[in-house]
N, C-alpha and C positions, 0 to 999 in steps of 0.2 A: 582615183588617179593622183599621181604625185608627180610633180616636176614642172607644171607650167608656172607656178608662182616662183619657182627657184631657178628658172632658166638661166644657165650660164654660171650658177653657183652651187650645183650639186656635187657634193663630195661624198666619199665613203663613209665618213663620220655621220654626215647628215642622212644617208640612207639607213645606216645602222641605228640611228636614233629613231628614225621614222618606223622602222620595222619593230623596234622595242615597244613603241606606244601605239601602234596600229591596232585597231580592233579586229580586223580580219587579214592578217599578213599574208595568208595563202591565196587571197583574191586581190592582189595589188598590181596595178599597172603603173610603171615608173617610167616617165618619159625623160630621155636625155638626148642631147644633140651633139654627139661627139664628132670630131673632125680635126682635120688639119687647119692651121691658121691661114687664112686666105689674105690675099693682098687687100690692103685697106682701100675702101671706096669712099668717095665723097657722100656726105649724108644725103644729098639730094639725088643720088644715083638710084635707080629702081631696084638694083640688086644690093643695096647697102644692107649689111648685116651687123647690127649693134653687138651681137654675141660672138662675132668672129674670133675675138681674142680670148675667149673663154672656152671655146670648143676643144683645143688641145688638152686642157685640164680635164675635161670630162672624158675624153678619149684615153688619157693616161691612167685614171683611177679605174675606168671600166675594163681595161686590159691588164691591169696589174695582178700579180699572183696574190698579193695580200687582199685585194677585193675578192677574188675567187675563194680564198680561204674563209674569210669573214662571212661571205654570203652562204657558202657551204656549211659551215657551223650552224647557221640559222635555218637550214633546210630550204634555201632559196636557190633557183636555178635561173639563169638568163635564158631568155627565149624571145621569139617574136610572136605577135598575136596570131599570125597565120598558122603557127604550131598547135594552137588550140583546136583547130578544125579537126573533127573526126574524119578519118579516112573511111570510104564506103565499107572496106572489109573489117572495120572495127566496130561498126554500128551494131547494136543489139537487136535481135529479133523481137518483135512484139508478141 
């Protein structure tokens, strides 16, 4: 898993470097938290989000054509974990 220690600081160049040095790049889960900038809340608000100012940056690189190109060149495709589930019609017979 990659992303927890880099929350709010994930960039395309960081992802590319990680994939370059990763031992098993075909089995990587990368966590990002893209989004639009939310209205700032006071730090004592239960919904305070210290990363709210960084979320638009992650959204920008995640949806950029350059990111798609760089990742495709490395054989990486973006997906959700739910996409890894086999459909009943795709299961092999024993």
